[in-house]
N, C-alpha and C positions, 0 to 999 in steps of 0.2 A: 327925194324921199327924208325924211324926217332925221333918221340914222344912217349916217354912211355902210351900209352891209356890204359884206364879201360874198358878191355873184358869181355862182359858179355855171356857167353858159356849157349845159350838156345835151347829148345826144348821138343818135350814129352818125358814123362818119358821112360826111356832105350837106349834113344841114347847115350849115354854115356858121359853125360856131367861129372861126378864126375871121371870118367876115363882120358879123353881127359884134362879137365880142367887143372889138375896138370901136366901132361906134357905139354900143351900149356905154363903155367908159369913158368914151368924151363926152356923150350927153349928160352923164352923173357926175362926170366932172373927178375921176378916179384915176388911177392907172391899170393896166391891161396888161395880163401876163399870159403868153402862149402856152397851154398845156402841152403841145408836143414839145416844148423845150425841155421839161421836165423828164423825158423820156433818156433813160439811158441808149446807147447805143446799140447794143445787143437788141432791145425792144424793138428800134425802127430797123437793123437788119433782118430780123424775124418776120415783122409786118411787110418790108419790103419784097420779102422772098413769097409772100403770099402765105404765111402762117400766122391763124390768131395769135392773140397773147393768149395764155392761161392765167390765172389768178395770182400764182407765184412772181409771174413777170410784171404785175399789174398793180402790186403790194407798193415795192419802192417808189413808184410812179406818184401814185396817191398820197403817200406821205409826204412826198416834195412837195407838192401841190398843197397838200394841207398846211406843210408848214408856212408855204407863202402866205396863203389865206389866215393863218394865226398871226404871221407879222403883219397883217393889214386890218386886224380886227382894232373897230371903232374909227380906224381911219377909210375903209370902203376900198374895192377896189373889183374889178371883173378879172376871172381867168376861166379858160376853157377846159374842160374835162371831158371825154363820153360820159362818164359815172354812168353807165349803162346797167348795172344793177344796184338795190337797194344798199346791199353790205360794201358797196364801194362807197356809196353815198354816206352810209354811217363811219366807214372808215374817217372820210373827209370832214365828218361833222365830230368826231371824236378830237379831231387835231385842232380844228376849228369849229365849236359849237354854234356859231351865229351865223355860219352862210347861209345863205339862200340862192335855191336852185332855178335855172331859167332853163326848161324843157323844151329846145327847138323840135317841134316836132313837123311829119311832113308825109306826104303820099310816095311812095317807094319807089316809084317810076319817075317821080319830079326828083328825088335825091340822087337816083341812080343816074340820071342824063346831068346833073351838075357834077357828080365826081368824074364822069367821064370827060365834061369839059375841062377839069383843074388839069394845069399844068405843073411837072414839078414835085406833085405830091407824092409821098411813099405808101400811101395806103391805095392797093388796085382796088377796082369795082368790085371784084372777085370776092372779096370779105365781107359786103354788104350783106348777106344772108346771114352771117356770122353775126351781125352786129344789131339785125334785127332778132333773130334766135336770144341773143343775149340781155335782149332791153327790158327793164322791166321799169314802166314808167313810174312816175312819183307818186306816193300814198299818199293818202288824205290827211295824214297826221307829220307828214315833212311839208318843212316853209318852202314854199316855191311856186313856179306859177308854171303854165305848158303853153306857148306860141306857135301859132302855125308859119313854116316857112315859106309860103306862098308868097308870090311878090317880089318886089326890089328890097333890096336891104335897108335902104330908107326905110322903108314903109313896115317889113319885120322889125326892125330896130324902134321905131315908134310904138307897134304894139306890144312890145317887151318892156320898153319904159312906163308905159301906162298902166299894161298888169301888174309890173313892181309895186308902182305908185298904189295902186288898189291894195294889193296885199298888205302894204307898209299901212294904211290908213285902214285896215282890220284889225292889227296889231294895237 
């Protein structure tokens, strides 16, 4: 890509943000930040107990991700964040106006199977329905691309890089 963007790998739990994000960052030659690391301990405890976060829980988390993205403006980076609602993405853009979103999308059954296979992650599959209920896909006026998560991580990452390059060439 001609300008080093900060890419937010977004989507419901289990779409592979933590797997695809580092692969994408390596391909683009930029650092990766794990969005889950920006959660305060109270958020992780709440999700671990099977309770979905509410908007007040998410705001400090989104602000911390936005601050990291802002610090990488002009340098590039990849950070994961579910960014499920337009208002969450607007909040990230308010902090880091140049961010580009990579929406990892997929069939609910595939995502549930992948979540069930994960070991040691705090997000239970019981919260997947709430994630899908909250999800507001990218809108036409939002800088970003949607990429299907079927296939291997390498295939998904390759599709993501190609889609981001096409997006970059259009701007």
